[in-house]
C-alpha positions as a Markdown table, in Angstrom:
| # | Residue | x | y | z |
|---|---|---|---|---|
| 1 | Met | 158.1 | -108.6 | 52.3 |
| 2 | Thr | 159.4 | -108.6 | 55.8 |
| 3 | Gly | 159.6 | -111.0 | 58.7 |
| 4 | Thr | 156.8 | -110.9 | 61.3 |
| 5 | Ser | 156.1 | -111.9 | 64.9 |
| 6 | Arg | 152.7 | -113.0 | 66.2 |
| 7 | Trp | 151.1 | -113.3 | 69.6 |
| 8 | Asp | 147.6 | -113.5 | 71.2 |
| 9 | Ala | 146.3 | -110.6 | 73.1 |
| 10 | Arg | 143.3 | -109.6 | 75.3 |
| 11 | Ile | 141.8 | -106.2 | 75.8 |
| 12 | Gly | 139.3 | -105.3 | 78.4 |
| 13 | Val | 135.9 | -104.2 | 77.2 |
| 14 | Cys | 132.5 | -103.7 | 78.9 |
| 15 | Ile | 129.9 | -105.8 | 77.1 |
| 16 | Gly | 127.9 | -107.2 | 80.0 |
| 17 | Ala | 127.9 | -110.6 | 81.7 |
| 18 | His | 127.1 | -113.0 | 78.9 |
| 19 | Gly | 128.8 | -115.4 | 76.5 |
| 20 | Thr | 131.9 | -117.4 | 77.2 |
| 21 | Asp | 134.0 | -116.9 | 80.4 |
| 22 | Asp | 136.4 | -114.6 | 78.6 |
| 23 | Glu | 133.6 | -112.6 | 77.1 |
| 24 | Ala | 131.7 | -112.4 | 80.4 |
| 25 | Met | 134.8 | -110.9 | 82.0 |
| 26 | Gly | 134.8 | -108.2 | 79.3 |
| 27 | Val | 137.6 | -109.3 | 77.0 |
| 28 | Thr | 138.3 | -108.8 | 73.4 |
| 29 | Leu | 140.4 | -111.6 | 71.9 |
| 30 | Leu | 142.8 | -110.8 | 69.0 |
| 31 | Asp | 145.9 | -111.9 | 67.2 |
| 32 | Val | 148.7 | -109.3 | 66.9 |
| 33 | Phe | 151.0 | -109.4 | 63.9 |
| 34 | Glu | 154.0 | -107.2 | 64.1 |
| 35 | Pro | 156.5 | -106.6 | 61.2 |
| 36 | Leu | 160.1 | -106.9 | 62.3 |
| 37 | Thr | 160.8 | -103.6 | 60.6 |
| 38 | Glu | 159.4 | -100.2 | 61.5 |
| 39 | Pro | 155.6 | -100.5 | 60.7 |
| 40 | Ile | 154.3 | -98.3 | 57.9 |
| 41 | Gly | 150.9 | -98.2 | 59.5 |
| 42 | Thr | 148.4 | -100.0 | 61.8 |
| 43 | Val | 145.3 | -101.8 | 60.7 |
| 44 | Val | 142.5 | -103.6 | 62.5 |
| 45 | Thr | 141.0 | -106.6 | 60.7 |
| 46 | Leu | 137.4 | -107.8 | 61.4 |
| 47 | His | 135.9 | -111.1 | 60.3 |
| 48 | Gly | 132.5 | -111.7 | 58.9 |
| 49 | Ala | 129.4 | -111.9 | 61.1 |
| 50 | Gly | 129.1 | -115.6 | 60.9 |
| 51 | Gly | 132.8 | -116.3 | 61.3 |
| 52 | Arg | 135.8 | -116.0 | 63.6 |
| 53 | Arg | 139.1 | -114.2 | 63.5 |
| 54 | Glu | 140.8 | -117.2 | 62.0 |
| 55 | Asp | 139.0 | -116.4 | 58.8 |
| 56 | Leu | 141.4 | -113.5 | 58.3 |
| 57 | Thr | 144.5 | -114.9 | 59.9 |
| 58 | Gln | 146.3 | -115.4 | 56.5 |
| 59 | Phe | 145.3 | -111.9 | 55.3 |
| 60 | Ala | 146.4 | -110.2 | 58.6 |
| 61 | Ala | 149.7 | -112.1 | 58.5 |
| 62 | Ala | 150.3 | -111.0 | 54.9 |
| 63 | Leu | 149.5 | -107.4 | 55.9 |
| 64 | Ala | 152.2 | -107.6 | 58.5 |
| 65 | Ala | 154.7 | -109.2 | 56.0 |
| 66 | Ser | 154.0 | -106.1 | 53.9 |
| 67 | Gly | 155.0 | -103.8 | 56.7 |
| 68 | Leu | 151.8 | -103.1 | 58.6 |
| 69 | Arg | 151.0 | -103.7 | 62.2 |
| 70 | Ala | 147.9 | -105.9 | 62.1 |
| 71 | Trp | 145.4 | -106.5 | 64.9 |
| 72 | Asn | 143.0 | -109.3 | 63.9 |
| 73 | Val | 140.0 | -109.1 | 66.2 |
| 74 | Gln | 137.4 | -111.6 | 67.4 |
| 75 | Trp | 134.2 | -109.6 | 67.7 |
| 76 | Arg | 131.5 | -112.3 | 67.5 |
| 77 | Arg | 131.0 | -114.3 | 70.7 |
| 78 | Pro | 131.7 | -118.0 | 69.9 |
| 79 | Gly | 128.4 | -119.9 | 69.6 |
| 80 | Ala | 126.3 | -116.8 | 69.7 |
| 81 | Pro | 124.7 | -114.8 | 66.9 |
| 82 | Ala | 126.5 | -111.8 | 65.6 |
| 83 | Arg | 125.3 | -108.5 | 67.2 |
| 84 | Leu | 125.8 | -105.0 | 66.0 |
| 85 | Ala | 126.3 | -103.8 | 69.7 |
| 86 | Asp | 129.2 | -106.4 | 70.1 |
| 87 | Phe | 130.9 | -105.2 | 67.0 |
| 88 | Asp | 130.8 | -101.6 | 68.1 |
| 89 | Arg | 132.0 | -102.4 | 71.6 |
| 90 | His | 134.9 | -104.5 | 70.5 |
| 91 | Leu | 136.0 | -102.1 | 67.8 |
| 92 | Ala | 135.8 | -99.2 | 70.2 |
| 93 | Ala | 137.8 | -101.0 | 72.8 |
| 94 | Val | 140.6 | -101.9 | 70.3 |
| 95 | Met | 140.6 | -98.3 | 68.9 |
| 96 | Ala | 140.9 | -96.9 | 72.4 |
| 97 | His | 143.8 | -99.2 | 73.2 |
| 98 | Leu | 145.6 | -98.2 | 70.0 |
| 99 | Glu | 145.0 | -94.5 | 70.7 |
| 100 | Gln | 146.4 | -94.8 | 74.2 |
| 101 | Ala | 149.4 | -96.6 | 72.8 |
| 102 | Asp | 150.0 | -93.7 | 70.5 |
| 103 | Val | 150.7 | -95.8 | 67.4 |
| 104 | Gly | 149.5 | -93.1 | 65.0 |
| 105 | Pro | 146.4 | -93.2 | 62.7 |
| 106 | Cys | 144.8 | -96.6 | 62.5 |
| 107 | Ser | 142.8 | -98.0 | 59.6 |
| 108 | Ile | 140.0 | -100.6 | 59.7 |
| 109 | Val | 139.5 | -103.5 | 57.3 |
| 110 | Ala | 136.4 | -105.6 | 57.4 |
| 111 | Trp | 135.3 | -108.5 | 55.2 |
| 112 | Ser | 132.0 | -109.9 | 54.1 |
| 113 | Asp | 129.0 | -109.0 | 56.2 |
| 114 | Ala | 131.1 | -107.3 | 58.8 |
| 115 | Val | 131.4 | -104.4 | 56.3 |
| 116 | Leu | 127.8 | -103.4 | 57.1 |
| 117 | Pro | 128.5 | -102.7 | 60.8 |
| 118 | Leu | 131.9 | -101.1 | 59.8 |
| 119 | Ala | 130.1 | -98.7 | 57.5 |
| 120 | Leu | 127.5 | -98.0 | 60.3 |
| 121 | Ala | 130.4 | -97.3 | 62.7 |
| 122 | Val | 131.9 | -94.8 | 60.4 |
| 123 | Leu | 128.6 | -93.1 | 59.5 |
| 124 | Asp | 126.8 | -93.2 | 62.9 |
| 125 | Gly | 128.8 | -95.3 | 65.4 |
| 126 | Pro | 131.3 | -94.9 | 68.3 |
| 127 | Glu | 132.9 | -91.5 | 68.3 |
| 128 | Ile | 136.4 | -92.9 | 68.7 |
| 129 | Val | 136.1 | -94.6 | 65.3 |
| 130 | Gln | 135.3 | -91.3 | 63.6 |
| 131 | Arg | 138.1 | -89.6 | 65.7 |
| 132 | Ser | 140.9 | -92.1 | 65.4 |
| 133 | Ala | 140.4 | -94.0 | 62.1 |
| 134 | Arg | 142.5 | -93.0 | 59.2 |
| 135 | Ala | 140.4 | -95.0 | 56.7 |
| 136 | Ala | 137.8 | -97.9 | 56.5 |
| 137 | Val | 138.1 | -100.6 | 53.9 |
| 138 | Gly | 135.2 | -102.9 | 53.1 |
| 139 | Leu | 136.2 | -106.2 | 51.3 |
| 140 | Gly | 133.4 | -107.9 | 49.5 |
| 141 | Gly | 130.7 | -106.5 | 51.8 |
| 142 | Tyr | 127.1 | -105.5 | 51.5 |
| 143 | Tyr | 125.7 | -102.2 | 52.6 |
| 144 | Gly | 122.0 | -102.7 | 52.7 |
| 145 | Trp | 120.5 | -105.4 | 55.0 |
| 146 | Arg | 117.4 | -106.2 | 52.9 |
| 147 | Gly | 118.6 | -105.9 | 49.4 |
| 148 | Ala | 121.7 | -108.0 | 49.4 |
| 149 | Val | 121.1 | -111.2 | 51.3 |
| 150 | Ser | 118.8 | -114.1 | 50.8 |
| 151 | Ala | 115.1 | -113.5 | 51.7 |
| 152 | Asp | 115.2 | -116.4 | 54.2 |
| 153 | Leu | 117.8 | -114.4 | 56.3 |
| 154 | Val | 115.7 | -111.3 | 56.4 |
| 155 | His | 113.1 | -111.9 | 59.1 |
| 156 | Asp | 112.3 | -110.6 | 62.6 |
| 157 | Glu | 114.5 | -113.1 | 64.4 |
| 158 | Ala | 117.6 | -112.4 | 62.4 |
| 159 | Thr | 117.1 | -108.7 | 62.5 |
| 160 | Ala | 116.6 | -108.7 | 66.3 |
| 161 | Ala | 119.7 | -110.8 | 66.7 |
| 162 | Phe | 121.9 | -108.5 | 64.7 |
| 163 | Phe | 120.5 | -105.0 | 65.4 |
| 164 | Gly | 119.0 | -105.6 | 68.8 |
| 165 | Gly | 115.4 | -105.2 | 67.8 |
| 166 | Gly | 112.8 | -106.1 | 65.1 |
| 167 | Pro | 112.0 | -104.0 | 62.0 |
| 168 | Asp | 109.7 | -101.6 | 63.8 |
| 169 | Ala | 112.4 | -100.9 | 66.4 |
| 170 | Val | 115.3 | -100.3 | 64.1 |
| 171 | Gly | 113.6 | -98.7 | 61.2 |
| 172 | Arg | 114.7 | -100.0 | 57.8 |
| 173 | Trp | 117.4 | -102.3 | 59.2 |
| 174 | Arg | 119.8 | -99.3 | 59.5 |
| 175 | Ser | 121.1 | -99.7 | 55.9 |
| 176 | Pro | 124.3 | -97.7 | 55.3 |
| 177 | Leu | 123.2 | -97.2 | 51.7 |
| 178 | Glu | 119.9 | -95.6 | 52.9 |
| 179 | Ile | 121.7 | -93.5 | 55.6 |
| 180 | Val | 124.0 | -92.0 | 53.0 |
| 181 | Gly | 121.2 | -91.5 | 50.6 |
| 182 | Ser | 119.1 | -89.7 | 53.2 |
| 183 | Gly | 121.7 | -86.9 | 53.6 |
| 184 | Met | 121.2 | -87.1 | 57.3 |
| 185 | Val | 124.8 | -88.0 | 58.3 |
| 186 | Glu | 126.2 | -85.6 | 60.8 |
| 187 | Val | 129.8 | -86.3 | 61.9 |
| 188 | Asp | 132.7 | -84.0 | 62.7 |
| 189 | His | 135.2 | -86.0 | 60.6 |
| 190 | Arg | 134.4 | -88.1 | 57.5 |
| 191 | Val | 136.6 | -91.2 | 57.6 |
| 192 | Pro | 137.3 | -92.3 | 54.0 |
| 193 | Leu | 135.3 | -95.4 | 53.0 |
| 194 | His | 137.0 | -97.6 | 50.4 |
| 195 | Val | 135.0 | -100.3 | 48.6 |
| 196 | Val | 136.7 | -103.4 | 47.3 |
| 197 | Ala | 135.0 | -106.3 | 45.6 |
| 198 | Gly | 135.8 | -109.2 | 43.3 |
| 199 | Asp | 134.4 | -109.1 | 39.8 |
| 200 | Arg | 132.8 | -112.5 | 40.6 |
| 201 | Asp | 131.6 | -111.5 | 44.0 |
| 202 | Phe | 127.9 | -111.9 | 44.5 |
| 203 | Met | 128.0 | -108.8 | 46.8 |
| 204 | Arg | 129.7 | -106.6 | 44.2 |
| 205 | Pro | 126.5 | -104.8 | 42.9 |
| 206 | Arg | 125.6 | -103.4 | 46.3 |
| 207 | Gly | 129.2 | -102.2 | 46.9 |
| 208 | Val | 129.1 | -100.3 | 43.6 |
| 209 | Asp | 125.8 | -98.8 | 44.7 |
| 210 | Phe | 127.2 | -97.7 | 48.0 |
| 211 | His | 130.3 | -96.1 | 46.4 |
| 212 | Gly | 128.0 | -94.2 | 44.1 |
| 213 | Ala | 125.9 | -93.0 | 47.0 |
| 214 | Leu | 129.0 | -91.9 | 48.9 |
| 215 | Arg | 130.3 | -89.9 | 45.8 |
| 216 | Thr | 126.9 | -88.2 | 45.5 |
| 217 | Ala | 127.0 | -87.2 | 49.1 |
| 218 | Gly | 130.6 | -85.9 | 48.8 |
| 219 | Trp | 132.0 | -88.5 | 51.1 |
| 220 | Pro | 135.7 | -89.4 | 50.5 |
| 221 | Thr | 135.7 | -92.8 | 48.8 |
| 222 | Thr | 137.4 | -95.1 | 46.2 |
| 223 | Ile | 136.3 | -98.3 | 44.6 |
| 224 | Arg | 138.4 | -101.2 | 43.3 |
| 225 | Ile | 137.0 | -104.2 | 41.4 |
| 226 | Val | 139.5 | -107.1 | 41.6 |
| 227 | Glu | 139.5 | -109.1 | 38.4 |
| 228 | Glu | 139.0 | -112.9 | 38.3 |
| 229 | Cys | 138.2 | -112.9 | 42.0 |
| 230 | Asp | 135.1 | -114.1 | 44.0 |
| 231 | His | 133.9 | -113.2 | 47.5 |
| 232 | Tyr | 136.3 | -115.6 | 49.4 |
| 233 | Gly | 139.3 | -115.2 | 47.2 |
| 234 | Leu | 139.6 | -111.5 | 48.3 |
| 235 | Val | 141.1 | -112.6 | 51.6 |
| 236 | Ile | 143.3 | -115.5 | 50.5 |
| 237 | Pro | 146.7 | -113.9 | 49.7 |
| 238 | Arg | 148.1 | -116.9 | 47.9 |
| 239 | Leu | 145.5 | -116.5 | 45.2 |
| 240 | Thr | 145.9 | -114.0 | 42.4 |
| 241 | Gly | 142.8 | -112.0 | 43.4 |
| 242 | Gly | 143.8 | -112.1 | 47.1 |
| 243 | Ala | 147.3 | -110.9 | 46.3 |
| 244 | Ala | 145.9 | -108.0 | 44.2 |
| 245 | Thr | 143.5 | -107.1 | 47.1 |
| 246 | Leu | 146.4 | -107.2 | 49.6 |
| 247 | Asp | 148.5 | -104.9 | 47.5 |
| 248 | His | 145.6 | -102.5 | 47.1 |
| 249 | Val | 144.9 | -102.4 | 50.8 |
| 250 | Val | 148.5 | -101.8 | 51.7 |
| 251 | Gly | 148.5 | -98.9 | 49.2 |
| 252 | Leu | 145.4 | -97.5 | 50.8 |
| 253 | Val | 146.3 | -97.7 | 54.5 |
| 254 | Gly | 150.1 | -97.9 | 54.5 |
| 255 | Ser | 151.0 | -95.1 | 52.1 |
| 256 | Pro | 152.6 | -91.9 | 53.5 |
| 257 | Lys | 149.9 | -89.9 | 51.8 |
| 258 | Pro | 146.1 | -90.7 | 51.6 |
| 259 | Pro | 145.1 | -92.0 | 48.1 |
| 260 | Ala | 143.2 | -89.9 | 45.7 |
| 261 | Met | 139.4 | -90.1 | 46.4 |
| 262 | Asp | 136.6 | -90.9 | 44.0 |
| 263 | Ala | 138.9 | -93.1 | 41.9 |
| 264 | Ala | 136.9 | -95.8 | 40.0 |
| 265 | His | 139.4 | -98.5 | 38.9 |
| 266 | Arg | 137.1 | -99.9 | 36.2 |
| 267 | Gly | 134.7 | -98.1 | 34.0 |
| 268 | Asp | 132.3 | -101.1 | 33.6 |
| 269 | Asp | 131.8 | -101.8 | 37.3 |
| 270 | Arg | 128.2 | -100.6 | 37.2 |
C-alpha cells in the first residue's frame, strides 16, 4: 500500500440546463485520489443508479492506496432519477479529459445497476469509451433490465426515466445481454468486459449469463465469483470479500499486461 492524496474536481460537460446549479452549468463532480508514488494505471469509478459517488469513496481510496489513480465520478444528478443519457455524457466528459491529459489507457469500474449503462457504453455507446478505455469492470451488476430487477421497478415510468422513453421507444429496454446475443454489435475496438460478483450476490446469475454470452460472441471477458461476499460487500475494502475484489480489480486494470481472457475462476458459478 502507498500513501494517497485526495481533492475534489469539476469537469465541464454539456448536459443541458437542468438539475442543480452545478449540473445546469454543465459540470461533472468527482473525487480524485492520487497515489504518492508513480501510478500503475488510471481508473474511473461509477456509483449505482440510485446512489452517489460517496458509495464508492472507500473503494476508490483503496484503489489509490494500491497504486492506481482513481477518479470517483458523480453521474446521477442529486434528487433526480438516474438517466442513461446522463451516464453517457458524464463518462464521456471524464474520458475526454483523461485523454487530453495523456495519462495513458484508462479503465472503468462500475458497481451495482451502473454496470448496465457501462456495458451499453462499451457495446453501443460514446465512441471515446470504445477508443480510450483499456478495460471495463462490472462489480455486482445486472445486464438485463427486465430479468434481474423486481417486477415493481419495471414499468413505463421507470423505463422512461432511465432510458429516455417507454418500452415501445427503446425496444426491449436495451438489455446488454440481448445486444450481445443478437450478434449485432459493430465496434472498431472491443473493450474487455470483466464480470465480478459475490457468491451471495442476488445479481450474480445475470452476470454469469452475460459472461457466457460474451464468450459465445468472442468478446474478451473474464469472470470472478468472490467467495463469502454479498452485493454490498464487494465495494467495502475492509471486509474479506471487498479486499478480494480490490486485489482482483487492481490485477485487472493495474497490471503491465492485460489478463488472460475467458478465465472462469470457479467451475460451479453457473
